[in-house]
N, C-alpha and C positions, 0 to 999 in steps of 0.2 A: 664756281668757287675759284677754280684754276685761273681762269681769265680776271677775276677779280683781284688775286693776289699778284699773278703776273702784271696786271695794270698798275697796281701801285708801284711795284718794283720799276716797272718802266718808266712811270711818272717820276720817281725819285732820281733815276738815272738821267731822265731828259732835263730835270732842273740842273742837275749838275753840270750838264753839257752847256745850257744856256748860261748858267752862272759864269762858268769859264769864258764862254765866247764873249761874254760882255765884260766882266773885270778881271779876268786872269784867274789864277789859281788861289783864289780865296779861300776855296774849299779846304785847301791843306792848312790853313792858319786858323780859320775859325769853326770849321765842322768837324774835321776828322778827329777822332778821339785819341789816334796815336800822335797826331800833330801836336794836340794839347799837351800830351805827356811828354813830348819832346821839349816843348817850349818850358815846361816846370823844371827838367832836368838842367836845361840851358841857363834858367833864371837862378837856379842854384848855384850853378858854375860861376856866374858872374858874382854872386854874392860871396863864394868862397874865394874867387879870385878877381877882385875888382880891377885888375890891369889887363885882364884877358881881352883881346881883341880878335874879332873875326877878320879874314884877308881871302882875297879873291882865290878862287881855285878853279881851274879851267875845267869844265865840264867833260865828263867822259860819257859822251852820247853812245858810242860804241857798246859800252859795258852796259849802260842802263836799258838800252833797247834789245841788247842780247838777251835779257832776262826777260824783257816783255815777249820778245819773239818765242822764246823758249816756253813760256807759261801759254801763250796762244797756240803754239803747236801742240803741246800736251793735252790741251783742252781737245782739240781738233782730232787726236788720235785717241781720245777717250780718258785721259787720266787728269784728275784735278789737283795732283800733288803740289805743282809749283803755284797755283792758285790759292790752295789752302795754307801753304808755308809762308806765303809772302803778303796775301792781301789784308789790309790794315784793319777792317772791322772784324775779319775772322780771327785774327790774333788778339786783338782787343777782348772779343768775347770770351776766348780761351784764357786769357790771362785773368779776367774777373771769375771765371767758374772755376777755374783749378787752383788759382793762388790767393785771389782777395777774399772769395767768399769763405774757404775753410778758415783763413785767419780771422775773419770777422766772426765767424761762427764760436772759434777758440776763445775768443776775447769776450763774447757775449756769455759763453757757458761759463767761464771763469768769473766774470763779474756777478753773474747768477749766484754762484757759490758762496762768493763772499757775503753778497747781499741777504741771502736766505738766513746766513748765522745772525743776522740782526733782525731776522723776520720780516724783511722787505721782499717782496714777490713781484716787482714790477717787471722783472725779466725772467724768463724761464728758459730751461735747456732746450736748444734746438738740436736735433739729430745731424752729425757730421757726416756730410756725403763723402762716400768713397771716390778715389781717384784713380784712374789708370796711370800707372808709373811713366810709361812712354810720353804720355800726354803731357804729365806734369814737368818732366824733365824738359820735353820740347818748349813748353811755355816759359820756364826758367830760362833756357838759353836764349830764347827770342828778347825776353826782357833784359837780360844782361846785354846782350847785342844791341839792342836799340838805345839802351842806357849809355853803353860805352860811347856809340857813335854821335849821340847828342851830346855828350859831355865833352867830347874832344874835338868833334868835327861838326856840331851844329846840325842842320838838316840833311845830311849826308844820305840818310836812308832813304828820304823822300826823292832824291835825284839821283840815285844809285841802284836801288833794289826794288822799291814799291812799284808794282805794276800799274796802279792806279795813278801814281805820280808821273809815270811814263806817258800815259794816255793823255793826261791833262796837260802835260808840257807840251805835247804835239798840237793839242788843241789851243793853247795859249798864243802860238804863234799867228793865230787868227784873231786873236783878242781885239776888240773895238779900243777898250780903255787901255792904255799901256802907260808904264812909267818910264820915262825918258830923262836923259841929263840934257839941261839948256847950258850949252857950252859958252853961251855968253856971260851967264852969271857964276857958273862952276869956277871955283878956285883951285881944283885938285887938292883940297884940304883932307881928304880920305876919311871924313867924318861917318859918311854913308857906308863905306867899305867895313868900316871896323863894327858897325852894328848889324851887319846883313847876314843873318842866320843860314841863307841858302848859299852864300859864298859866291853870288852871281854879279857882283858890281866891282868893276876895275877903275879905280878913280883915275889912275895915270892916263888912260886912254878915253876916258868919260863914256864908258858903254856898260850897258845893263844887259845882261843876258836874261831877257824877259821869260823864256820858256823855263828857266831854273827858278824863277821867283816864285815865292809862295805866297806872295800878298799879305806881308805882315804890315807893310808901311813904316817899318823903324826909320828907313833911310830918310823919308821925307819929314819925319820929326826930329831926325837930328842934324839936318842939313841947315847951316846959320845962313846961308844966303839964297835960299829959295831955288837952289841949283837943279833939283830934282822935281819934276812936275808929273802930275796925273792926268792925263787928257786923252780923248779919243785921237787916236794916230792921225787921222786924216786932217783934223783941225788943230795939229801941232804949231805952234809959233815959237820961234827962236827966244822971244822976250816975254816973259810971264810976269805980270805983277800980282797976282793973287796967289796966296799960299794955300796949300792944299787943306780942305775942311777935315778935321779930323773927326768929325761926326759921320763921315762916309764909312769909317772903319767901324763905328759904334753900330751903324746900319748892318753891316755884314755881321758882326757879332750877335744882333738881335735876331737873326734868321737861323740861328742854330736849332731847327726842327730836326726831328728823326728822319734820317737819309735812308731809306729801305733799300735792301738789295745790295748787291755787290757791283762794282763798276763793270766789271766783266762778267757775262752770263756763258755757262757751259754751253756746247754745241752738241756734243755726242758722246758716246760712250764706248768702253772697250768691250771686246769680244769675251772678256773674261766673266762679265755678267751674265751668267746661263743658269736657267732654272734648276738643273740637274746639280750644280756646283753649289747653289745657295741652299739645297734642300737637305741639310744636315744640321745635327745640334751645334755643331762648331760654328756655324755660320750666323751672323747676327740678325735679329728680328728687327725690322724698321717700324717707326711708330705709325699709328693709324693715321690717314691722310697722305702718305707718302707714295701711295698706290703701288709702287713696286720698287725693288732696289735700284733698277735701271733710272727710273725717274728721280729717285731721292738722289743716287750719286750724280746724276746730271745738273741738279740745281742747288743742291746743299753746299755751302762754302764753310762748313765748320764753324759757324760764329758762334756756337752753344747758348744762343739765347733760349732755345727750348730747353735746354739742359738746365739753366739758371731758374726758370721759370715753373718746371715741372712740380707740381705740389706733391706727388708721391715719390719724387726722387728715383724714378725708374729709369730715366734716361741718364745713360752714362758715357763721359767722353771716351771714345774707342780710341784706337791707336791704326792698326792694319787690319781689322777683323774684315772690312769690307775689300780688302786688297789696295794695293797703291791707288787705284781708281778713286777711292773715298776716303783718303787718309784723314784721321782726326774726326769723322763722321760720328755723331752720336748714335748709339744702338739701345736697345732695351735689355736692361741689366735685372733679371729676375732673381737673381741672387740677393740683390739689395733691396728691391721692392716689386711693385706689381703696377699695371696700368689701371687707374680708376676707370670703372665702368661708365661713369657718366662725366668725364672729364674731357675737354677739347682744348685744353691751353696750348698745347704745342703747335697745333694748326692755327691758332688765333694769334700768335706771336711770330711765326715763322715769316721772315721778310722777302724771301727769294722764291717762294711757291714750291719749296722743296717737300714742305708738309701742308697740304691744302686744308683749308678751314672745312670743318664738318659740323653739321647739327649734331645734337646729341641723339636724336632718333636713327640718323645715317651711321654715326660712329658704333652705335650698339650692334650694327649688322656687318662692320668691317672685319673680316677676318685676316688677321696680320700672321697667323700661324696655327698650327694643330698641334693637339697634345698627344704625347706617346706616353704609354704606361709600360715600365718594366714590372713584371709580376714578380720574379724572383727578389728584386732589390726592396720591394715594400715590407715594412716593418710586420704587416700582418702575417706575411708568408715567412718572411726570413726569421722573426722573433716571436711568432704568434701572439702579438700584443694587438690590442684593438686600436685603431686610428682611422680617423674619417676628416683629417685637416684639409685635404684637397678638395672633397666633397662640400665641405662646410664653407670653403672660401670662394667657391666658384659662383659667379655673379647669374649665369645663364642655367646652371645645373647640367652642363655638359659632362660634368663628372659627378657620378652618384654611385652609390654604395648596393651591393647585391649580396646575399647571404653566402658564407663561404665554408667554416667549419664550425660547428656548434654556434656560439654567440657572435663569432667573428664575422664582419663585413669586409668584402674586397671591393676596390674601385672598379668601375666599368665607365667607358668613354662613349660619348655621343658627339663626334666632331662636326656633325652637321650643324649644331648650334654652338659650336666653340668658336669664340673670337680670338684666341691666343692672348690673352691679357697678361697671362703668367701668375693669376693668383694661387692657382694650385702648385704650380712649381715653387714659388716662392714660401708656401706654407708647409711643403714636404721636409719632414724632419730628417731624412736619411741622409747619412753622410758616408764617404766623401762624394758620392754623387747621388742625384736626386732619382726617386724611383718614378716620377711623372715629370715631364719636361715639355717645353714648347719648340718646336721645329719651325723654321721660318718658311712663310710662302714667299717666293721670290716676286711673284705678283699677288696682290692682296686680291682675296675672293669675297664673296658676299655669304656670311652665314644665314642659316634660317633663324626666323623669330622663335625664340623659345615659348612653350606653351605654359601659361599660368595656371597652376593647379591650386585651387583652393581646397585645404584640409579642415574638415570640418572638426573642431575640439569637442571630445567626448568629455563630458562633465560627471564625475561620481558624486551624486548628491548625498552618499553617506559620509563623505569627508567632511571634517569641520570647516575647511576653508578651501573651497572646490575652485577657486580662482587663484 
């Protein structure tokens, strides 16, 4: 399973590399979701200010590669903080999960309430997912930052902060097809420079910094003299009679397939990930298929695709619960919900191999945590009230009840068959703390298969309705 997920991710990265080596950074203009968002902001800017024009900006390679080096070094020493904060797909996923999804849910519920007054029930209420405050403000800050940079400086983020952009910029120096200025036909009118979103064309010197070019091809469309050509570098000729075929751009746009994985894969983990450290209530439980906290933090880029797809909404955007090693990584939030015993969605959608795909049979035996029962906090003991919520909701019957006082029954545990799904913790009514909760297994274990006991129903034939 791991090699399948890793192979898909590697194939996606390989595809991007080959695409860049052939045609330049077309990934940035046609596939990257943040690139599309920046183009939308730039389009709005031009509609508001029709006189706005771009101008050449000398690239700050030292600044851009400094952030790339910082990201690479942090990964080597075991921290994904810079990768999670700057990688475009991860930020895009967090924006969708923490901002767009709650807004659309509120809109849906509002419309559902209005339509129900007219006895129209085509829409129905959707539970609103709770969002971690730090993750919410982090997503808002990034959205404001990239909107500001795009509105006033074009694709500055791609050429100054984005680690994927820095890597693709290095690869584009070896690109076969490149855009160059035909000095024989160029009249230095500056039309190309005015529409260059990457600010990489200097019309006065007739130069294009192709490593900063994002492959939008706006310069070719705007040139009135065919002064910019797109051709294999080794076949470049000073005089070109044929104009660039715009269908090439449509070709690139048509290959906007889902690119799985991150451009950068983490390589090691920090020494702060220790089994003893994670084995407390306060430490997060990682989802089934993540194998261990170490594996999970190694490969997770906090894209939040699993968060958005989780049907029970138990996956919750965390902040620093995993430490700075795994900032923004999702965790199991049993206060909000529980892990469905027969669900494997998170492993099926994870693009990086952080959560490996599992069959339903294997998933049912993965123990992501163990249950702890605090007798004195239980309502049966504290308030002398009957309660069996934890036992009733446990899918494996790892939590069951035994006689306590009189007719009262008290929960007991069998952690050999517990999978750590959190159904008992979610159902527990005690406040402000749960009488039963799940502690994380830093390395996932194998639970024993629960025994299915068939109970024969005794029917009293004297009753009128024995069924």
